[in-house]
C-alpha positions in Angstrom: 15.4 -5.7 -11.4 13.6 -4.8 -8.2 15.1 -5.5 -4.8 13.3 -8.0 -2.7 13.6 -8.1 1.1 14.1 -11.4 3.0 11.0 -13.4 3.7 9.4 -13.4 7.1 9.4 -16.5 9.2 8.0 -17.3 12.6 10.1 -15.8 15.4 11.3 -12.9 13.3 11.5 -9.4 14.7 9.0 -6.7 13.6 10.0 -3.0 13.9 7.0 -0.9 14.9 7.0 2.8 13.8 4.5 5.6 13.8 5.1 7.5 10.6 2.0 9.7 10.3 -0.8 10.4 12.8 -0.7 9.2 16.4 -2.6 6.3 18.0 -3.7 5.9 21.6 -1.2 3.9 23.7 -3.8 1.4 24.8 -4.7 0.5 21.2 -1.0 0.2 20.2 -0.3 -2.1 23.2 -3.3 -4.3 22.4 -2.2 -4.7 18.8 1.3 -5.5 19.9 0.1 -8.2 22.1 -1.9 -9.7 19.3 1.1 -9.6 16.9 3.3 -11.3 19.5 0.7 -14.1 19.9 1.3 -14.8 16.3 4.9 -15.8 17.1 6.6 -12.6 16.1 9.0 -10.5 18.2 8.7 -6.7 18.3 11.0 -3.7 18.7 9.6 -0.2 19.0 10.8 3.0 17.5 11.6 5.7 20.1 8.6 7.9 19.0 5.9 5.2 18.6 3.8 6.8 21.3 4.5 10.5 20.5 1.5 12.8 20.0 1.8 16.3 18.6 -1.7 17.1 17.5 -2.5 15.3 14.2 1.2 14.1 14.0 3.2 11.6 16.0 6.1 13.9 16.6 8.3 15.8 14.2 9.1 14.8 10.7 12.7 14.2 11.6 11.9 12.1 14.6 9.6 9.9 12.6 12.1 9.6 9.8 14.8 8.6 12.3 12.7 5.9 13.7 12.2 4.4 10.2 15.9 4.7 9.3 16.7 3.0 12.6 14.6 0.0 11.7 16.3 -0.3 8.3 19.7 -0.2 10.2 18.7 -2.8 12.7 19.9 -6.2 11.5 17.4 -8.0 13.7 14.4 -6.4 12.1 12.9 -8.3 9.2 9.5 -6.5 8.8 8.7 -2.8 9.4 5.1 -2.3 10.4 3.7 1.2 10.7 1.1 1.7 13.4 -1.3 3.6 11.1 -1.5 6.1 8.3 -3.5 9.2 8.8 -1.6 12.3 7.6 2.0 13.4 7.6 3.9 10.5 6.0 5.0 12.8 3.1 6.8 15.0 5.6 9.4 12.3 6.4 10.4 11.6 2.8 13.1 14.3 2.5 14.9 12.9 5.6 15.3 9.3 4.4 18.5 7.8 3.0 17.3 6.0 -0.1 20.7 4.5 -1.0 21.1 3.1 2.5 17.6 1.5 2.3 18.5 0.0 -1.1 21.4 -1.8 0.5 19.5 -2.8 3.7 16.1 -4.0 2.4 13.3 -4.9 4.7 9.7 -5.8 4.2 7.7 -2.6 4.6 3.9 -2.8 4.7 0.9 -0.5 5.0 -1.8 1.5 3.3 -3.6 4.8 3.6 -1.1 7.6 3.9 1.7 5.0 4.0 1.0 4.9 0.2 3.4 7.7 -0.5 6.2 5.9 1.3 5.6 2.6 -0.4 5.8 4.2 -3.8 8.8 6.4 -2.9 10.8 3.4 -1.8 9.8 1.4 -4.9 11.0 4.3 -7.1 14.0 5.7 -5.3 15.4 2.6 -3.5 14.1 0.0 -6.1 12.6 -1.9 -3.2 9.4 -3.9 -3.5 7.0 -2.8 -0.7 3.6 -4.1 0.3 0.3 -2.4 0.2 -1.2 -4.5 3.0 -1.8 -4.5 6.8 -0.9 -1.9 9.4 -0.4 -2.7 13.1 -3.9 -1.4 13.8 -5.2 -4.3 11.8 -3.7 -7.0 14.1 -6.8 -7.7 16.2 -9.3 -10.6 16.6 -12.0 -9.3 14.3 -9.7 -8.9 11.3 -10.9 -11.3 8.5 -8.7 -14.4 8.1 -8.5 -13.5 4.4 -6.4 -10.4 5.3 -3.9 -12.4 7.4 -3.7 -15.1 4.7 -2.9 -12.4 2.1 -0.4 -10.7 4.4 1.6 -13.8 5.4 1.5 -15.3 1.9 2.9 -12.1 0.4 5.6 -11.7 3.1 6.7 -15.4 3.1 5.9 -17.1 -0.2 8.0 -17.4 -3.3 5.3 -19.2 -5.3 4.5 -17.5 -8.6 2.5 -16.9 -10.7 0.0 -16.2 -7.9 -3.4 -14.5 -8.2 -4.1 -11.3 -6.4 -7.7 -12.2 -5.7 -10.6 -11.0 -3.7 -12.3 -13.2 -1.2 -14.7 -15.8 -2.6 -17.9 -14.3 -3.9 -16.3 -10.9 -4.7 -15.0 -11.2 -8.3 -13.2 -8.4 -10.0 -15.3 -6.7 -12.6 -14.0 -6.0 -16.1 -14.8 -2.5 -17.1 -12.5 -2.1 -20.2 -11.2 -5.3 -22.0 -7.5 -5.6 -22.8 -4.4 -7.0 -21.4 -1.5 -5.3 -19.7 1.6 -6.2 -17.7 4.1 -4.1 -15.7 5.1 -3.1 -12.1 2.1 -2.3 -10.0 2.1 1.2 -8.3 -0.4 3.3 -6.4 -2.7 3.0 -3.4 -4.7 5.7 -1.7 -5.9 8.4 -4.1 -5.7 11.3 -1.7 -2.1 10.5 -0.7 -1.0 10.1 -4.3 -2.5 13.4 -5.4 -0.9 15.1 -2.5 2.5 14.0 -3.8 2.1 15.5 -7.3 4.6 18.2 -8.1 7.1 16.9 -5.5 10.2 14.7 -6.1 8.2 11.8 -4.7 5.2 11.8 -7.1 4.2 8.4 -8.4 5.7 7.2 -11.7 3.0 5.5 -13.7 4.8 5.0 -17.0 4.1 1.6 -18.4 2.8 0.5 -15.0 -0.4 -0.9 -13.6 -2.0 1.8 -11.5 -4.1 0.7 -8.5 -6.3 3.3 -6.7 -8.5 3.2 -3.6 -10.2 5.8 -1.4 -12.2 6.3 1.7 -14.5 8.8 3.4 -14.6 11.2 0.4 -17.7 12.2 -1.5 -17.8 11.2 -5.1 -17.3 14.8 -6.4 -14.1 15.0 -4.4 -12.9 11.7 -5.8 -13.7 13.0 -9.3 -11.5 16.1 -8.6 -8.6 13.9 -7.5 -8.9 11.6 -10.5 -9.1 14.6 -12.8 -5.9 15.9 -11.2 -4.1 12.6 -11.9 -5.4 12.8 -15.4 -4.1 16.4 -16.0 -0.8 15.4 -14.5 -0.4 12.7 -17.2 -0.6 9.8 -14.8 -3.5 8.1 -16.4 -2.3 8.5 -20.0 1.1 7.1 -19.0 -0.1 3.9 -17.2 -0.5 0.6 -19.0 -3.7 -0.4 -17.1 -5.9 0.6 -14.1 -7.2 -1.4 -11.2 -9.8 0.4 -9.1 -10.1 -0.6 -5.5 -13.0 0.1 -3.2 -14.2 3.6 -2.2 -15.3 2.8 1.3 -17.8 5.1 2.9 -17.8 7.4 -0.1 -21.2 9.0 -0.3 -22.9 9.7 -3.7 -22.8 13.4 -4.8 -25.2 15.2 -7.1 -26.8 11.9 -8.0 -23.6 10.3 -9.0 -22.0 7.2 -7.5 -18.5 5.9 -7.4 -19.5 3.4 -10.1 -20.8 6.2 -12.2 -17.5 8.0 -11.8 -15.6 4.9 -13.1 -18.0 4.6 -16.0 -18.0 8.3 -16.9 -14.3 9.2 -16.5 -12.2 6.1 -16.5 -13.8 3.8 -19.0 -13.5 6.4 -21.9 -9.7 6.4 -21.4 -9.7 3.0 -23.1 -7.1 1.6 -20.8 -7.5 -2.1 -19.6 -9.6 -1.6 -16.5 -10.5 -3.8 -13.6 -12.7 -2.6 -10.7 -13.7 -3.8 -7.2 -10.3 -5.0 -5.8 -10.6 -5.5 -2.1 -7.8 -3.2 -0.8 -6.7 -0.5 1.6 -9.5 0.8 3.7 -12.1 -1.9 2.9 -12.8 -4.7 5.4 -11.0 -7.2 3.1 -7.5 -6.3 2.1 -5.6 -7.9 -0.7 -1.8 -7.8 -0.4 -0.4 -5.9 -3.3 3.4 -5.8 -3.8 4.2 -2.2 -5.0 7.0 -2.4 -7.6 6.4 -6.1 -8.5 5.4 -7.2 -12.0 1.8 -8.2 -12.4 -0.3 -9.3 -15.3 -3.8 -7.9 -16.0 -6.0 -10.2 -18.0 -9.4 -8.7 -18.5 -10.5 -11.7 -20.6 -10.4 -13.7 -17.4 -10.9 -10.9 -14.9 -7.7 -11.7 -13.2 -4.7 -9.8 -11.7 -1.7 -12.1 -11.3 1.6 -11.6 -9.5 4.5 -12.6 -11.7 7.3 -12.3 -9.2 7.5 -12.8 -5.5 7.8 -9.8 -3.2 10.4 -11.5 -1.0 13.4 -13.9 -1.2 14.9 -16.5 1.1 18.5 -16.2 2.2 20.7 -18.1 4.6 
């Protein structure tokens, strides 16, 4: 049974870490102020503001910041500043057994994908494909915050993982499947193949999303997942958005789904608002979900958190 962290309540402390690429200090500070206005306290990792080219400091430093948040009894939620690149570099320096026995809510998307899935697999911890610190700003849709705070605080199940009104999921292959949901950003998942941290899709629901890649590159990555056995092994597939993904050679993202995923015959839903899109559903990685293509629904069967005294 997956390990659930304690639910978030108003006044809790959020641990802020930069685990991949750096972000300007002014932007970090503005997002921190917005987070605090929501009634949450913050504590910063030592290397939150570090900049070393495309990385926020060394792999060891970033890993130590993350482990420090798991060790801090006051911290209830660990919120990475952003994704970018480099998160995979911290994975060898984490203590997965310690994390298993000191569970915290960990949320993010983009390159944080590899961390979410690694902790779900190696620490048996439910993590959350949802907001980053960079998303805590006035123009973030209310839907995103509703999804985030429901996932981090509610024990109500079954509960739909649903798009905003007017954006229904589309059924591309009929069928029904259930299992733990895994996945996230396609580029990051492909980058982990052949490592001890590659995603395990066996009998699981695989969710994929992408951004800023032409469709021919997205095809290459999907083909790599297929050749690695990840598509054959999964029970069902949920395709998120491909934001700012230009057509290539006359083919669109929708063509790619039709040409290369539909023929697999796996239960397939498409159009989930997630990750890099404007609207971001909160998807608990490692939690059981039910795919019902007859109704075009994705339903969470267990909460991502628990309450404790």
